C-alpha positions as MATLAB code, in Angstrom:
seq = 'MSEHPATILIADDDPTIRAILQKTFEKAGYRVIVAADGFQAVESFSTDVSAVLLDLEMPRMNGIEALRRIREIEPDISPIMLTASEEVSSAVEAVKSGAFDYIIKPFHARQLIALVEKAIVTDRNARAVKRLEAELRSAREREIETASRIQQTLLMGTPPTRIPGIEISTLSIPSQKVDGDFYDFFHFGNGFLHIVVGDVMGKGIASALLGAATKSHCLRVIHELAHLHRLSVEAIDPKTVVSHVSKAMFGQIEAIETFVTLCYGRFDLKRRIFSFVDCGHMRTIHYHAATHSCSLLEGVNMPLGFPEIEPYTEVSVSYEPGDLFFFYSDGLTEAMNADGKQFGEQALVDAVRLHRMLGCYGLIRHIQDDIVRFSGSHVFQDDFTAVAVAFTDMQRECIEMEDFLELENDITRLADVRRFLLTFCSRIENAPMDAVRVDRLVLAATEVVTNIMRHAYDGRTDGKVRIHAVCTPHRIEIRFFDNGIAFDPESVPPPRFDGTQEGGYGIYIIGQCVDQVTYRRDPLGVNVTRLVMNRETHPSNVSSHDEVLS';
ca = [
      -0.304    0.099    0.011;
       0.920    3.767   -0.417;
       1.806    6.218    1.921;
      -1.372    7.886    2.090;
      -4.194    5.504    3.234;
      -6.592    4.343    0.533;
     -10.539    4.976    0.701;
     -13.094    1.321    0.638;
     -16.589    2.325   -0.073;
     -18.340   -0.744    1.721;
     -22.186   -1.136    0.912;
     -24.445   -4.101    2.770;
     -27.809   -3.942    3.981;
     -26.628   -6.240    7.300;
     -25.172   -3.652    9.706;
     -23.464   -6.808   11.885;
     -21.554   -7.346    7.914;
     -20.992   -2.921    7.679;
     -18.951   -3.566   10.933;
     -16.891   -6.103   10.293;
     -16.104   -4.933    7.311;
     -14.825   -1.948    8.271;
     -12.996   -2.765   11.469;
     -11.202   -5.562    8.904;
     -10.226   -2.737    6.478;
      -9.205    0.450    9.130;
      -7.433   -2.236   10.881;
      -5.503   -2.756    7.898;
      -4.832    0.893    7.181;
      -7.552    1.793    4.961;
      -9.840    4.569    5.272;
     -13.551    3.039    5.007;
     -17.033    4.823    4.092;
     -19.414    2.057    4.750;
     -23.199    2.606    3.042;
     -26.716    0.525    4.007;
     -27.878   -0.071    0.330;
     -27.180    0.436   -3.556;
     -28.506    3.840   -3.761;
     -26.807    5.175   -0.389;
     -23.363    3.501   -2.059;
     -23.922    5.772   -5.277;
     -24.225    8.490   -3.101;
     -20.992    8.344   -1.378;
     -19.188    7.553   -4.036;
     -15.960    9.873   -5.026;
     -12.961    9.702   -7.539;
     -11.300    9.556   -3.784;
     -12.397    6.223   -3.313;
     -10.005    3.456   -4.647;
     -11.875   -0.060   -3.969;
     -15.389   -0.274   -3.883;
     -17.470   -3.555   -2.165;
     -21.169   -4.348   -2.937;
     -23.830   -6.538   -1.336;
     -25.643   -8.248   -4.823;
     -29.007   -8.226   -2.190;
     -30.081   -4.876   -1.411;
     -33.242   -2.758   -0.933;
     -33.708    0.295   -2.952;
     -30.358   -0.227   -5.401;
     -29.243   -3.618   -5.620;
     -25.918   -4.383   -6.080;
     -25.902   -4.637  -10.102;
     -27.330   -1.641  -10.547;
     -25.053   -0.095   -8.008;
     -22.262   -0.985  -10.230;
     -23.357    0.103  -13.001;
     -24.104    3.714  -11.679;
     -20.596    3.615  -10.089;
     -18.905    2.960  -13.634;
     -20.516    5.233  -15.168;
     -19.328    8.063  -12.785;
     -15.815    5.915  -12.895;
     -15.204    3.910  -15.586;
     -12.137    2.536  -14.331;
     -13.057    1.384  -11.036;
     -14.054   -2.658  -10.559;
     -15.988   -2.906   -7.546;
     -16.055   -6.867   -5.765;
     -19.317   -8.237   -5.090;
     -20.601   -9.882   -1.955;
     -22.873  -12.856   -2.434;
     -24.011  -15.517   -0.636;
     -23.082  -18.934   -2.299;
     -26.975  -19.684   -4.171;
     -26.286  -15.749   -5.783;
     -23.509  -17.371   -7.663;
     -25.481  -16.282  -11.095;
     -26.298  -12.711  -10.436;
     -22.327  -12.575   -9.485;
     -21.427  -14.062  -13.064;
     -23.657  -11.060  -14.329;
     -21.721   -8.269  -12.293;
     -18.314   -9.806  -13.083;
     -19.712   -9.162  -16.721;
     -21.131   -5.963  -15.959;
     -17.407   -4.728  -14.925;
     -17.232   -6.214  -11.592;
     -13.776   -6.851  -10.568;
     -14.643  -10.199   -9.093;
     -16.893  -11.564   -6.315;
     -16.213  -13.599   -3.310;
     -18.220  -15.763   -1.086;
     -20.054  -15.352    2.290;
     -18.839  -16.130    5.143;
     -15.579  -14.701    3.230;
     -11.553  -14.725    5.215;
     -10.456  -11.253    6.246;
      -6.948  -11.929    4.772;
      -8.270  -13.247    1.540;
     -10.655  -10.430    1.004;
      -7.753   -7.926    1.915;
      -5.727   -9.404   -0.602;
      -8.541   -9.002   -3.107;
      -8.984   -5.484   -2.653;
      -5.421   -4.423   -2.872;
      -5.583   -6.591   -5.886;
      -8.259   -4.278   -7.692;
      -6.792   -1.443   -6.379;
      -3.556   -2.045   -8.440;
      -5.429   -3.325  -11.223;
      -7.581    0.218  -11.550;
      -4.297    2.243  -11.102;
      -3.035    0.125  -13.674;
      -5.353    0.942  -16.059;
      -6.102    4.661  -15.375;
      -1.695    4.967  -15.425;
      -2.747    2.975  -19.526;
      -5.037    5.645  -20.017;
      -3.187    8.729  -19.099;
      -0.511    6.927  -21.576;
      -2.686    6.502  -24.574;
      -3.525   10.844  -23.701;
      -0.311   11.393  -23.818;
       0.483    9.420  -26.663;
      -2.870   11.599  -28.632;
      -1.382   14.534  -27.529;
       1.784   13.354  -28.961;
      -0.026   12.698  -32.176;
      -1.880   15.775  -32.555;
       1.336   17.776  -31.653;
       3.123   16.096  -34.543;
       0.908   16.743  -36.886;
       0.873   20.168  -35.878;
       4.141   20.435  -36.604;
       3.797   18.234  -39.904;
       1.296   21.093  -40.768;
       4.087   24.296  -39.630;
       6.726   21.830  -42.026;
       4.515   21.840  -45.021;
       2.895   25.321  -44.984;
       6.953   27.170  -44.174;
       8.553   25.156  -46.485;
       6.573   23.133  -48.865;
       3.289   24.988  -49.895;
       4.609   28.484  -51.680;
       1.760   32.280  -51.198;
       0.365   32.412  -53.961;
       1.107   36.120  -55.974;
      -0.871   39.354  -55.865;
      -0.875   42.349  -57.673;
      -1.742   40.783  -60.927;
      -4.399   42.000  -63.072;
      -6.851   39.418  -64.211;
      -5.611   36.558  -62.290;
      -7.575   35.234  -59.203;
      -5.680   32.109  -57.333;
      -6.022   30.380  -53.817;
      -5.037   27.856  -52.133;
      -5.754   25.158  -49.671;
      -3.483   22.535  -48.289;
      -5.190   20.418  -44.912;
      -2.275   18.161  -44.001;
      -3.378   14.187  -43.122;
      -2.740   12.294  -39.510;
       1.187   11.905  -41.508;
       3.458   14.239  -42.908;
       3.658   14.062  -46.588;
       5.327   15.397  -49.660;
       2.668   18.016  -51.229;
       4.081   20.590  -52.339;
       3.326   23.606  -54.428;
       4.894   27.138  -55.633;
       4.669   30.373  -57.720;
       7.179   32.661  -59.309;
       6.286   35.012  -61.419;
       7.926   37.047  -63.535;
       6.634   40.785  -64.115;
       6.626   40.666  -68.293;
       4.002   38.107  -68.320;
       5.109   34.954  -67.333;
       3.634   32.947  -64.017;
       4.795   29.788  -63.537;
       3.779   27.060  -61.629;
       4.897   23.835  -59.860;
       2.544   21.670  -58.028;
       3.706   17.808  -57.363;
       3.640   14.697  -54.716;
       7.232   12.921  -53.017;
       5.613    9.135  -52.641;
       5.333    7.965  -48.989;
       4.797    9.598  -46.091;
       6.954   11.392  -43.242;
       9.793   13.689  -42.763;
      11.452   12.376  -45.666;
       9.197   12.913  -48.547;
       8.683   15.767  -46.962;
      12.001   17.149  -47.021;
      12.304   15.703  -50.204;
       9.456   17.926  -51.442;
      10.936   21.674  -50.658;
      14.165   20.717  -52.109;
      12.425   19.472  -55.436;
      10.217   23.206  -55.093;
      13.653   24.438  -54.026;
      15.761   23.614  -57.250;
      12.849   24.803  -59.736;
      13.502   28.081  -58.153;
      17.614   27.515  -58.487;
      16.852   25.952  -61.708;
      15.145   29.411  -63.036;
      17.691   31.890  -61.689;
      20.915   29.701  -62.885;
      19.075   29.535  -66.472;
      18.406   33.275  -66.255;
      20.954   34.937  -64.494;
      24.150   32.419  -65.977;
      23.127   30.857  -68.793;
      21.518   34.716  -69.947;
      18.251   33.226  -70.988;
      15.251   35.439  -71.787;
      11.625   34.769  -69.914;
      10.491   33.687  -72.356;
      12.937   30.790  -73.614;
      12.387   29.371  -69.768;
      10.186   26.986  -70.722;
       8.525   24.303  -68.769;
      10.139   21.866  -70.139;
      13.931   23.501  -69.568;
      12.870   23.770  -66.344;
      11.872   19.726  -65.324;
      14.453   17.933  -67.333;
      17.375   20.323  -65.342;
      15.482   19.922  -62.035;
      15.446   15.905  -62.995;
      18.855   15.976  -63.999;
      19.914   18.075  -60.507;
      18.244   15.453  -58.464;
      18.157   12.282  -59.899;
      20.972   10.830  -57.662;
      18.712   11.889  -54.295;
      15.305   10.289  -55.596;
      17.111    7.381  -56.306;
      18.933    6.528  -53.313;
      15.943    7.008  -51.038;
      13.885    4.629  -53.870;
      10.989    6.818  -54.436;
      10.229    8.793  -56.716;
       8.339   12.436  -57.471;
       4.804   12.951  -59.582;
       4.459   16.763  -60.796;
       3.148   19.530  -63.521;
       5.094   22.423  -63.784;
       2.849   25.111  -66.217;
       3.459   28.575  -67.365;
       0.820   30.937  -67.878;
       1.661   32.824  -71.028;
      -0.498   36.346  -69.634;
      -0.307   38.061  -73.004;
      -0.905   35.697  -75.460;
      -3.131   33.489  -73.200;
      -1.675   29.861  -73.398;
      -1.010   27.758  -71.023;
       2.159   25.313  -71.228;
       3.328   22.504  -69.046;
       5.441   19.125  -68.388;
       3.395   16.523  -66.353;
       5.216   13.556  -64.716;
       2.782   10.971  -63.283;
       0.421   13.667  -61.442;
      -3.129   13.900  -60.890;
      -4.649   15.625  -64.637;
      -5.257   19.083  -64.164;
      -8.795   20.565  -64.998;
      -9.369   23.044  -67.486;
     -12.695   24.383  -66.952;
     -13.669   26.200  -70.142;
     -16.266   29.498  -69.771;
     -17.173   29.762  -72.806;
     -19.033   26.165  -72.707;
     -19.398   25.468  -69.509;
     -17.797   22.336  -69.824;
     -13.941   20.673  -67.697;
     -11.423   19.222  -70.263;
      -8.771   17.243  -68.730;
      -4.961   18.217  -69.279;
      -2.643   15.057  -69.151;
       1.180   14.801  -70.125;
       3.237   11.370  -70.983;
       6.232   11.961  -69.017;
       7.149    9.372  -66.492;
       7.693   10.547  -62.621;
      11.378   12.422  -61.731;
      13.144    9.628  -60.156;
      12.752    7.768  -63.108;
      15.603    7.538  -65.972;
      15.000   10.176  -68.441;
      14.863    7.936  -71.659;
      13.062   10.875  -73.989;
      13.086   14.580  -73.324;
      10.425   15.813  -71.483;
       7.065   16.106  -73.657;
       5.379   19.806  -73.512;
       1.564   20.377  -74.000;
       0.122   23.968  -74.274;
      -3.216   24.770  -74.253;
      -5.112   28.410  -75.278;
      -7.604   29.879  -72.445;
     -10.272   32.358  -72.363;
     -11.351   35.332  -69.377;
     -13.694   33.312  -67.165;
     -11.524   30.076  -67.425;
     -10.189   28.039  -64.672;
      -7.126   25.526  -64.069;
      -7.449   23.032  -61.136;
      -4.977   21.202  -59.476;
      -4.775   18.788  -56.915;
      -3.246   15.690  -54.726;
      -4.784   12.458  -55.160;
      -5.804   13.239  -51.207;
      -9.171   14.620  -52.953;
     -10.510   11.742  -55.632;
      -9.005    9.208  -53.422;
     -10.877    9.917  -50.372;
     -13.076    7.267  -49.542;
     -16.404    7.097  -47.766;
     -17.998    4.245  -45.281;
     -18.270    1.796  -48.246;
     -15.271    1.813  -49.542;
     -15.886    3.891  -52.771;
     -13.777    6.712  -53.523;
     -14.726   10.324  -54.372;
     -13.100    9.608  -57.844;
     -12.090   12.025  -60.543;
     -15.121   12.296  -62.421;
     -16.996   13.795  -58.943;
     -14.436   16.180  -58.584;
     -14.682   17.614  -62.045;
     -18.239   17.633  -61.828;
     -17.452   19.857  -58.599;
     -14.988   22.354  -60.229;
     -17.529   22.742  -63.162;
     -21.051   23.421  -60.714;
     -19.136   25.388  -57.995;
     -17.201   27.625  -60.522;
     -19.031   30.271  -60.159;
     -17.792   30.777  -56.396;
     -14.791   32.131  -57.474;
     -11.433   30.230  -56.983;
     -11.436   30.811  -53.082;
     -15.388   29.332  -52.444;
     -14.795   26.425  -55.160;
     -11.863   25.186  -53.172;
     -13.768   25.365  -49.912;
     -17.221   23.906  -51.084;
     -15.339   21.296  -52.601;
     -13.949   20.159  -49.427;
     -17.191   20.067  -47.948;
     -18.371   18.061  -50.649;
     -15.866   15.662  -49.619;
     -16.318   15.728  -46.038;
     -20.000   15.341  -46.719;
     -19.625   12.063  -48.996;
     -16.123   10.501  -46.914;
     -18.079   11.367  -43.300;
     -15.177   12.053  -42.016;
     -13.066   15.739  -41.367;
     -10.130   13.812  -41.268;
      -8.301   12.676  -45.045;
      -6.482    9.627  -45.031;
      -3.989   12.062  -47.272;
      -3.389   15.191  -47.891;
      -5.959   17.466  -49.057;
      -3.797   19.627  -51.533;
      -5.859   21.878  -54.296;
      -4.904   25.327  -56.092;
      -7.329   27.109  -58.416;
      -6.172   29.887  -60.891;
      -9.086   31.710  -62.773;
      -8.659   34.577  -65.133;
     -10.775   37.115  -66.200;
     -10.438   40.267  -68.436;
      -6.996   40.928  -68.802;
      -8.057   44.780  -67.825;
      -8.973   43.991  -64.628;
      -7.445   45.566  -61.990;
      -5.369   43.362  -59.820;
      -5.801   42.270  -56.275;
      -3.832   44.108  -53.437;
      -4.684   42.281  -50.003;
      -7.659   39.420  -49.457;
      -7.957   37.347  -46.197;
     -10.454   35.210  -45.725;
     -13.084   34.397  -42.234;
     -15.035   31.135  -41.175;
     -17.930   30.818  -38.901;
     -19.926   28.320  -37.173;
     -23.662   29.346  -37.482;
     -24.014   31.045  -34.019;
     -25.223   34.559  -33.595;
     -23.341   35.487  -31.154;
     -19.775   35.311  -33.669;
     -21.034   38.549  -35.248;
     -18.658   40.039  -33.388;
     -15.534   38.606  -35.016;
     -17.317   39.515  -38.503;
     -17.189   43.256  -37.190;
     -13.355   42.570  -35.897;
     -12.120   40.677  -39.329;
     -13.615   43.699  -41.288;
     -12.343   46.483  -39.439;
      -9.051   44.882  -38.954;
      -9.056   44.378  -42.778;
     -10.083   47.738  -43.738;
      -6.949   48.757  -41.412;
      -4.390   47.023  -43.540;
      -4.929   49.151  -46.602;
      -2.581   51.318  -47.511;
      -2.900   52.861  -50.175;
      -5.342   55.470  -49.875;
      -7.917   54.206  -47.264;
     -11.727   55.017  -46.777;
     -12.565   57.093  -44.480;
     -14.534   55.525  -41.367;
     -17.951   56.386  -42.259;
     -17.444   54.470  -45.244;
     -16.061   51.341  -43.486;
     -18.822   51.721  -41.106;
     -21.365   51.342  -43.739;
     -19.720   47.975  -45.033;
     -19.384   47.091  -41.967;
     -23.448   47.131  -41.176;
     -24.316   45.727  -44.012;
     -21.638   42.864  -43.362;
     -22.870   42.178  -40.079;
     -26.688   42.314  -41.651;
     -25.783   39.898  -44.165;
     -24.797   37.184  -42.084;
     -27.336   37.608  -39.437;
     -29.880   36.923  -41.845;
     -28.371   34.435  -43.366;
     -27.547   32.456  -39.691;
     -31.305   33.325  -38.890;
     -33.463   32.758  -42.319;
     -31.074   30.784  -44.901;
     -30.372   28.257  -42.174;
     -34.011   28.390  -40.420;
     -33.056   27.107  -37.572;
     -29.814   24.275  -38.101;
     -26.762   24.758  -36.558;
     -24.471   22.802  -38.717;
     -23.767   25.348  -40.899;
     -21.345   27.355  -42.279;
     -20.530   30.795  -43.397;
     -17.425   31.602  -45.390;
     -16.563   35.261  -45.783;
     -13.465   36.185  -48.275;
     -12.615   39.807  -48.602;
     -11.181   41.407  -51.280;
      -9.217   44.849  -51.936;
      -7.995   46.304  -55.593;
      -7.199   49.804  -56.290;
     -10.753   50.866  -56.785;
     -13.212   48.575  -54.282;
     -13.742   46.461  -51.221;
     -15.520   43.071  -51.949;
     -17.109   40.752  -49.444;
     -18.326   37.491  -50.664;
     -20.428   35.690  -48.237;
     -20.726   31.786  -48.793;
     -23.306   29.881  -46.844;
     -25.260   26.695  -47.861;
     -28.627   27.029  -46.073;
     -32.202   27.823  -48.051;
     -32.552   29.490  -51.560;
     -32.909   32.942  -51.549;
     -34.418   35.383  -53.879;
     -34.110   39.138  -53.151;
     -36.997   39.920  -55.492;
     -39.684   38.159  -53.432;
     -38.271   40.540  -50.871;
     -41.010   43.773  -51.445;
     -39.462   47.335  -50.261;
     -40.443   48.227  -46.501;
     -43.278   50.744  -46.035;
     -42.257   53.234  -43.412;
     -45.966   53.838  -42.499;
     -46.114   50.842  -40.630;
     -48.140   49.166  -43.214;
     -45.894   46.324  -43.596;
     -43.067   44.278  -41.750;
     -40.398   42.806  -43.250;
     -37.533   44.010  -46.141;
     -35.833   46.339  -43.466;
     -32.413   44.051  -43.809;
     -32.140   44.218  -47.873;
     -33.100   47.861  -47.683;
     -30.350   48.691  -45.251;
     -27.577   46.489  -47.027;
     -28.369   47.949  -50.399;
     -28.127   51.725  -48.713;
     -24.833   51.292  -47.117;
     -22.765   49.672  -49.978;
     -22.275   50.303  -53.672;
     -23.333   47.193  -55.341;
     -25.543   43.766  -53.811;
     -25.399   40.570  -55.762;
     -27.066   37.663  -55.266;
     -26.135   34.108  -57.039;
     -26.997   30.325  -56.074;
     -24.939   27.641  -57.711;
     -26.314   24.305  -58.872;
     -24.945   22.330  -55.936;
     -26.898   24.559  -53.457;
     -24.059   27.064  -52.505;
     -25.462   30.570  -51.941;
     -22.927   33.999  -52.364;
     -23.801   37.205  -51.727;
     -21.569   39.883  -52.456;
     -20.947   43.578  -51.691;
     -18.594   45.251  -53.291;
     -17.723   49.517  -51.671;
     -15.500   51.575  -54.075;
     -13.055   53.164  -52.719;
     -14.547   56.333  -54.529;
     -18.292   57.873  -53.712;
     -19.852   56.783  -56.616;
     -23.448   58.809  -56.986;
     -26.300   56.075  -57.162;
     -26.025   52.397  -55.540;
     -26.744   49.646  -57.865;
     -28.123   46.406  -56.461;
     -28.664   43.062  -58.597;
     -28.958   39.703  -58.327;
     -27.873   38.119  -61.497;
     -23.650   39.144  -62.081;
     -21.801   36.454  -62.734;
     -18.839   36.120  -59.815;
     -15.685   35.288  -61.258;
];
């Protein structure tokens, strides 16, 4: 026994047996609590109790019911049952319900003390195992968090901003293991944007480091071609970059017996041509705005790490304003549901086509939602990595700054919406908006979120509200995404201020506060509300519900 006396709870309706047991265990150095029936035993139990003795037959509450109630309070304690010889079947039932053991009356003091000491040691060991399991789970969670930081820092590049006519959004969710997914962007100011998206076979830190090394080699090769070999930016094409990266890394990749799949592409922003070298990676989805259809871009090259027999083959396709390119890892298409069925490439293509109107940010987040609903889990077995690049009119102003906020459907989160937008507006460096216009934007935004939470979700608590804030040289645009009930602003009559009609005030307030309001719903049931506030005052406000969102 330990230095501090253990506490024993004894429940028996026979006062003589209670007195004998109390005296026996107090003499053995235990602290004893006694109870006359099962109900009193449950009331007297606390987590300070180290062992419990329960008589099977007691008034008000028998021993088996008391056993169950006590184990609901403390699952790691296993009471010992006291029984008469003719009650052995009930004692066996009690053991099946979680009792440590049973002992038949009359009993020997030494035998009972030994059994109690064994029960205490067993229960303490069970608690220790649970503590170790909890510590192990915590360590695993820290490992996943570390993996996420590694991936975000070393493997995931930052999308460029201030490129007119381009919208880019990315999302990377690490799985329960460190993985080798990576992507990066290399922007040349004279009209070229390079992108690399890849995946290293295998898991663990080694795969993550190899992914980071591959990404780093791409940048190094571009720098060497431009500055050492004096190649013009136009001459630095995907097949040249991939060829040099493959030669530089072949020995490293072969040494650890793995390979790297990747898609290296170049957007010629002036001629609207996308050229790429695909090395065994997932087929890129090209959404065509003119036909509202998708095509799959695929190469014929082997992954890096295989001997290069022939020069890398480069493929070129043209694109138009409104088109979108979706790059992704196999973690999306290979996500499984409970029946072992994969989400699949076709379902992803359909999701891109049907969610396109949400813009890049909304597209990726709602594809994530689609896959979560399909798999029934927020935890992915493989990394979830997606990059969306969309094109608009080349004369469109560039994005100076953007930020995101995701909320659960909880009206108390309105304060977070205000803080998010006030902070966002305070970060505007060039020609910040005056306080009155900022307040109007914040009022309109909180009214939108209030309407979504109270009306679109109609009492549901499982919904989400996603907010995407964008700042360009001439306007601030806030987009709100939800999966609630469809909303037709034309069905809401304008408010009457004479008191003869209720409703319509929220829509009216929103329209008066900002310069433009649009409402859309995509084919998969995602609502988009879009607020636009010009950074310079314009004479009139515009409200619409049919403008196509990029």
